[in-house]
N, C-alpha and C positions, 0 to 999 in steps of 0.2 A: 504494500500500500504506500502510495506516495503522499507528499505533504498536502497536496491540493485536496485529495479525497479526505484526508484526516481533518483538514480545516472545514470542509463541507459537513462532515459528520459532527464536528464540534459545534458548528453553526446550528445544525438541526437539533442537537441536544439542548443547546442554550435557548433556542426558540421555544422548545417544548417546556422548559423550566420557566421561562418568562411568561408563557401562557397560563401557567398554573398559579401565578402570583396575582392576587386581586389588584385591580386598577380602577382609578376614578374616570379615566378618559377612554374606557373600552379598549385599552391596549394600543391605541393609535400611535402614541409616541414610541412605544417599543417596536411597532411594526415599521415605522419610518427608520428607526435605528437599524433594524434587521435588514431592511432593504438596502440601506447605505453600506452596510458591511457585506451583505451577500452578493452584490453585483461584482465587486472585484474578485471575490472568491469564485464566483461562477466563471469569470473570465480566465482565472488561473486554472481551474479544472478543465475548461475547454482547451486552453493552450497546452496543457500537459497530457491530456488523455484523448483529445479529439472531440469532434462535434457531437457524436452520438452520446457519449458519456455526459457531455455538457448539457444536452437536451434532457437526459434522465435526471440530472441534478436540478435543472430548471423546473422540471415537472414536480420534483419533490419539494422544492422551495415554494412553488405555486400552490401546492396542496397544503402547506403549513400556513402561508399567508393568503388564504383564499379570499377574504373580504376585500383587501386592496385590489386584487385582480378582478373581482366581480364589479366593484365600483369603477375601475378603469374601463371595463367592457361596456358598462352602461353609459359612461361618458363618451366613449368613442362612437357607440351606436347613436347617441343623441346628436353628436357632431355630424355624423354622416347623414342622419335624417334631416337635419336642418340645412345641410348644404344642397340637398336635392330640390 
């Protein structure tokens, strides 16, 4: 196992631990922090292991941070709908 996969696994464990701790802002601050840390880790994984492993790690991260992805999809759908 190389360092990039170890960092991605550590990110996943820390994301799950942070999700278990109660929060007053529905975990949005933690989600933004995890996104900011996770994007460079995803790039590092893709660089070291190739695009297919990068896509697998991206899917794992999207499953952990599902609500930011859902809201991004809604925003994009609204922007596409208003452009037509």
